[in-house]
C-alpha atoms as an extended CHARMM CRD file, in Angstrom:
* protein
*
        84  EXT
         1         1  MET       CA             30.0220000000      -31.2560000000       22.3580000000  PROA      1               0.0000000000
         2         2  ASP       CA             34.0510000000      -30.8790000000       22.2060000000  PROA      2               0.0000000000
         3         3  THR       CA             36.1890000000      -31.1960000000       25.1920000000  PROA      3               0.0000000000
         4         4  THR       CA             38.7460000000      -28.7950000000       26.0290000000  PROA      4               0.0000000000
         5         5  PHE       CA             41.9300000000      -30.1430000000       27.3360000000  PROA      5               0.0000000000
         6         6  LEU       CA             44.1370000000      -28.3580000000       29.8290000000  PROA      6               0.0000000000
         7         7  ASP       CA             47.5720000000      -29.9160000000       30.2700000000  PROA      7               0.0000000000
         8         8  ALA       CA             48.6530000000      -29.0180000000       33.7070000000  PROA      8               0.0000000000
         9         9  ARG       CA             51.3300000000      -31.7930000000       34.2350000000  PROA      9               0.0000000000
        10        10  GLY       CA             54.7660000000      -30.7270000000       35.4450000000  PROA      10              0.0000000000
        11        11  LEU       CA             53.3180000000      -27.5620000000       37.2820000000  PROA      11              0.0000000000
        12        12  ASN       CA             53.2230000000      -27.2550000000       40.7910000000  PROA      12              0.0000000000
        13        13  CYS       CA             50.9330000000      -25.8760000000       43.1870000000  PROA      13              0.0000000000
        14        14  PRO       CA             48.6940000000      -23.3600000000       42.8490000000  PROA      14              0.0000000000
        15        15  LEU       CA             49.4340000000      -23.2280000000       38.9990000000  PROA      15              0.0000000000
        16        16  PRO       CA             47.1340000000      -26.2660000000       38.0140000000  PROA      16              0.0000000000
        17        17  LEU       CA             44.2360000000      -24.7220000000       40.1000000000  PROA      17              0.0000000000
        18        18  LEU       CA             44.7660000000      -21.2330000000       38.4740000000  PROA      18              0.0000000000
        19        19  LYS       CA             44.8960000000      -22.6840000000       35.3620000000  PROA      19              0.0000000000
        20        20  THR       CA             41.7790000000      -24.8170000000       35.9200000000  PROA      20              0.0000000000
        21        21  ARG       CA             39.6480000000      -21.5400000000       37.0160000000  PROA      21              0.0000000000
        22        22  GLN       CA             41.2470000000      -19.4680000000       34.1590000000  PROA      22              0.0000000000
        23        23  ALA       CA             40.2610000000      -22.1710000000       31.5520000000  PROA      23              0.0000000000
        24        24  LEU       CA             36.6420000000      -22.4720000000       33.1040000000  PROA      24              0.0000000000
        25        25  ARG       CA             36.1280000000      -18.7170000000       32.7460000000  PROA      25              0.0000000000
        26        26  GLY       CA             36.8110000000      -19.1260000000       28.6560000000  PROA      26              0.0000000000
        27        27  LEU       CA             34.2910000000      -21.7550000000       28.2550000000  PROA      27              0.0000000000
        28        28  ALA       CA             30.4380000000      -21.3170000000       27.7460000000  PROA      28              0.0000000000
        29        29  PRO       CA             27.9980000000      -22.5840000000       30.1570000000  PROA      29              0.0000000000
        30        30  GLY       CA             27.7780000000      -26.6230000000       29.5370000000  PROA      30              0.0000000000
        31        31  ALA       CA             31.1030000000      -27.0830000000       27.8440000000  PROA      31              0.0000000000
        32        32  LEU       CA             33.6070000000      -29.6770000000       28.9650000000  PROA      32              0.0000000000
        33        33  LEU       CA             37.1070000000      -29.2430000000       30.5490000000  PROA      33              0.0000000000
        34        34  GLU       CA             39.1610000000      -32.0410000000       30.8940000000  PROA      34              0.0000000000
        35        35  VAL       CA             42.3460000000      -31.4400000000       33.1400000000  PROA      35              0.0000000000
        36        36  ALA       CA             45.4940000000      -33.4430000000       33.4100000000  PROA      36              0.0000000000
        37        37  ALA       CA             47.6170000000      -32.5020000000       36.6230000000  PROA      37              0.0000000000
        38        38  THR       CA             50.8340000000      -34.3400000000       38.2470000000  PROA      38              0.0000000000
        39        39  ASP       CA             50.8990000000      -32.2580000000       41.3750000000  PROA      39              0.0000000000
        40        40  ALA       CA             49.3950000000      -34.2280000000       44.2770000000  PROA      40              0.0000000000
        41        41  GLY       CA             47.7980000000      -31.0500000000       45.5880000000  PROA      41              0.0000000000
        42        42  SER       CA             45.4830000000      -31.0540000000       42.3990000000  PROA      42              0.0000000000
        43        43  ALA       CA             43.9850000000      -33.9710000000       43.9920000000  PROA      43              0.0000000000
        44        44  ARG       CA             42.7830000000      -32.1260000000       46.6730000000  PROA      44              0.0000000000
        45        45  ASP       CA             42.5920000000      -28.5580000000       45.6250000000  PROA      45              0.0000000000
        46        46  ILE       CA             40.3710000000      -28.9440000000       42.0800000000  PROA      46              0.0000000000
        47        47  PRO       CA             37.6510000000      -31.1500000000       43.5960000000  PROA      47              0.0000000000
        48        48  GLU       CA             37.5260000000      -28.4710000000       46.5180000000  PROA      48              0.0000000000
        49        49  TYR       CA             37.3910000000      -25.5240000000       44.4250000000  PROA      49              0.0000000000
        50        50  LEU       CA             34.5690000000      -27.4780000000       42.0910000000  PROA      50              0.0000000000
        51        51  ARG       CA             32.3740000000      -28.0780000000       45.3930000000  PROA      51              0.0000000000
        52        52  GLN       CA             32.5380000000      -24.3550000000       46.2650000000  PROA      52              0.0000000000
        53        53  SER       CA             31.6010000000      -23.6060000000       42.4260000000  PROA      53              0.0000000000
        54        54  PRO       CA             28.6490000000      -23.7460000000       40.1660000000  PROA      54              0.0000000000
        55        55  HSD       CA             30.6500000000      -26.3930000000       37.8960000000  PROA      55              0.0000000000
        56        56  GLU       CA             30.4240000000      -30.0130000000       38.0870000000  PROA      56              0.0000000000
        57        57  LEU       CA             33.0750000000      -32.7510000000       38.4390000000  PROA      57              0.0000000000
        58        58  VAL       CA             31.6800000000      -35.2760000000       36.1180000000  PROA      58              0.0000000000
        59        59  ARG       CA             34.6300000000      -37.6300000000       36.4290000000  PROA      59              0.0000000000
        60        60  ARG       CA             38.0520000000      -38.0190000000       38.2420000000  PROA      60              0.0000000000
        61        61  GLN       CA             40.8190000000      -40.3460000000       37.4770000000  PROA      61              0.0000000000
        62        62  ASP       CA             43.9820000000      -41.0520000000       39.3790000000  PROA      62              0.0000000000
        63        63  ASP       CA             46.7230000000      -43.1030000000       37.9070000000  PROA      63              0.0000000000
        64        64  ASP       CA             50.4450000000      -43.5360000000       38.4790000000  PROA      64              0.0000000000
        65        65  ARG       CA             50.9790000000      -39.6950000000       40.0450000000  PROA      65              0.0000000000
        66        66  GLU       CA             48.4060000000      -38.3480000000       37.2180000000  PROA      66              0.0000000000
        67        67  TYR       CA             45.0840000000      -36.8400000000       38.2490000000  PROA      67              0.0000000000
        68        68  ARG       CA             42.5840000000      -36.4660000000       35.5780000000  PROA      68              0.0000000000
        69        69  PHE       CA             39.4120000000      -34.3540000000       36.2410000000  PROA      69              0.0000000000
        70        70  LEU       CA             36.6300000000      -33.8610000000       33.6710000000  PROA      70              0.0000000000
        71        71  ILE       CA             34.5370000000      -30.8050000000       34.8000000000  PROA      71              0.0000000000
        72        72  ARG       CA             31.2490000000      -29.4680000000       33.1250000000  PROA      72              0.0000000000
        73        73  ARG       CA             31.3020000000      -25.5090000000       33.3970000000  PROA      73              0.0000000000
        74        74  GLY       CA             28.2320000000      -24.2330000000       35.1830000000  PROA      74              0.0000000000
        75        75  GLU       CA             25.9960000000      -21.3040000000       34.8390000000  PROA      75              0.0000000000
        76        76  GLU       CA             27.2120000000      -17.9820000000       36.5340000000  PROA      76              0.0000000000
        77        77  GLY       CA             24.8080000000      -17.1500000000       39.4450000000  PROA      77              0.0000000000
        78        78  GLN       CA             24.2970000000      -20.9530000000       40.1300000000  PROA      78              0.0000000000
        79        79  GLY       CA             25.7230000000      -23.0090000000       43.0020000000  PROA      79              0.0000000000
        80        80  PRO       CA             27.4490000000      -21.8880000000       46.0490000000  PROA      80              0.0000000000
        81        81  GLU       CA             29.2990000000      -18.8240000000       44.0610000000  PROA      81              0.0000000000
        82        82  ARG       CA             25.9730000000      -17.0100000000       43.8020000000  PROA      82              0.0000000000
        83        83  GLY       CA             26.0790000000      -13.7770000000       45.3940000000  PROA      83              0.0000000000
        84        84  ARG       CA             29.9530000000      -13.4800000000       45.5840000000  PROA      84              0.0000000000
């Protein structure tokens, strides 16, 4: 399966999170999204959003002020968002 790449480097909070949410909405369940961000808030905001969503954080990598997240798109109606 191909991985979609979202370059959110250089964007300030809350844009990396908003763009991540938007990109996930455009993917099929099970698809992978890799996000690269430089805003320190992303290191907190994106994982917290994923904990409250049906999406899965597959891998996280922090390197010299760059944060990378590999996310698997979840199924609607699954996980903590169910019923919202």
